[in-house]
C-alpha positions in Angstrom: 60.0 63.0 16.4 56.5 63.1 18.5 54.1 66.3 18.2 53.7 67.2 21.5 50.3 69.8 21.8 50.2 72.4 25.2 47.1 74.6 25.6 47.6 78.0 27.4 45.5 78.4 30.8 45.8 81.9 30.7 48.0 85.2 29.8 50.7 86.7 31.3 50.7 90.7 31.9 53.3 92.5 32.5 54.4 96.0 32.0 57.0 94.8 29.1 55.6 95.8 25.5 58.9 94.7 23.4 61.8 93.1 24.1 64.4 95.5 24.5 65.3 96.8 28.2 62.9 93.9 29.8 65.0 92.0 33.0 66.2 89.1 31.7 65.8 86.9 34.6 63.4 87.3 38.0 66.4 88.8 40.0 66.9 91.8 38.1 62.9 92.4 38.2 62.7 93.0 41.9 59.2 94.4 42.3 58.2 94.6 38.7 54.3 94.1 39.2 52.0 92.4 36.8 49.6 89.8 36.5 47.9 86.7 35.2 44.8 86.4 33.5 43.7 82.4 34.1 41.3 81.2 31.7 37.3 81.1 33.3 37.9 76.7 33.0 40.8 76.7 35.4 39.8 79.0 38.4 38.9 75.6 40.6 42.6 74.6 40.0 43.6 77.6 42.1 42.5 76.8 45.5 44.6 76.5 47.9 47.6 78.4 46.1 47.4 81.5 48.3 49.2 79.7 51.0 52.5 80.1 48.8 54.7 83.0 48.5 56.0 82.3 44.9 55.2 80.5 42.0 56.8 78.8 39.1 55.5 80.0 36.4 55.6 77.9 32.8 55.0 79.8 29.6 55.4 79.7 26.1 58.4 82.2 24.3 55.3 82.9 21.9 58.1 85.6 20.0 61.0 83.1 19.7 60.8 81.6 16.1 63.8 79.9 15.6 67.0 78.7 17.7 70.5 77.7 17.6 72.6 75.1 19.3 74.8 77.2 20.2 74.2 80.7 21.3 75.8 84.1 22.8 73.8 84.6 26.0 72.9 88.3 27.3 75.6 87.8 30.2 78.6 86.3 27.8 80.4 86.9 24.8 81.0 83.8 23.9 79.3 80.5 22.7 77.7 78.6 24.9 75.7 75.4 24.1 71.4 76.2 24.2 71.2 73.9 27.1 73.4 75.6 29.4 71.9 78.9 29.0 68.7 80.4 29.5 68.3 82.0 26.7 64.8 82.4 24.5 65.7 80.8 21.5 65.1 77.0 22.2 64.0 73.8 20.0 61.0 74.0 22.5 60.5 77.7 23.5 59.4 77.0 26.9 60.0 79.5 29.9 60.3 79.1 33.8 60.4 82.2 36.1 59.8 81.6 40.2 57.6 85.0 41.0 56.2 86.0 43.8 52.5 85.5 44.5 50.9 88.8 45.8 46.7 88.0 45.3 44.2 86.2 43.8 41.0 87.5 43.3 38.6 84.9 41.1 40.9 84.6 37.5 43.2 87.3 38.2 46.3 86.4 40.1 49.0 89.4 41.0 52.1 88.8 40.8 55.7 90.2 41.6 59.0 89.9 40.3 58.3 89.9 36.8 61.0 88.9 33.8 58.0 88.6 31.2 57.4 90.1 27.8 53.3 91.1 28.2 50.7 88.7 26.4 52.8 85.4 27.1 50.9 82.3 26.9 50.7 81.0 30.1 51.1 76.4 30.3 51.4 76.1 34.0 51.5 77.2 37.3 53.2 75.4 40.4 53.8 76.4 43.8 57.6 76.9 44.8 59.0 75.0 47.4 61.9 75.3 48.4 62.7 72.5 50.6 61.5 70.2 47.5 64.8 71.2 45.6 67.2 70.9 48.6 70.3 71.5 46.5 72.9 72.3 48.2 75.9 71.3 46.4 75.3 72.8 43.0 77.7 74.6 40.1 76.5 77.3 37.9 79.5 76.7 35.3 80.2 79.7 33.0 77.4 82.0 35.0 79.9 82.0 38.5 81.4 85.3 37.1 78.1 87.2 35.6 76.1 86.8 39.1 76.0 90.4 39.7 75.5 91.5 36.1 72.4 89.2 36.0 71.0 91.1 38.3 71.1 94.6 36.2 71.4 93.2 32.7 68.3 94.5 30.6 67.4 92.6 27.3 68.4 93.3 23.9 67.1 92.6 20.6 69.6 89.8 20.4 67.1 87.0 20.1 64.3 87.9 18.0 
């Protein structure tokens, strides 16, 4: 198996110091603010990012130490394949969130709709451009029956 190494480009800060009671998705984190402290060596890469309203954050789920190929996600009581969920315990513990970009001051990026634990290592930032994703004929499988619950559900310790 090929080994891949990533280097953190910064740290995501949020009000969430523990996993319990943290929103499970950005849709359940409306209005929750946080910030990114980007490593100084990457500040030049922020040029022109302030023209975007939302950004993708790709990050390391650093508290996840193991994984299962079948998981019982927060929103269901049935087992599902890990790749049909957004469960944090994954073979490669990588998280993805779309957050609102509020402000950039040098290496500090203020963000909103944060569903991420404090001190999370940031791997990458990409601008969110809805037209690049232009998907209109999508299905959301087993999650269909949980759309409303997703907006209010909080994390617990089931994925520690």
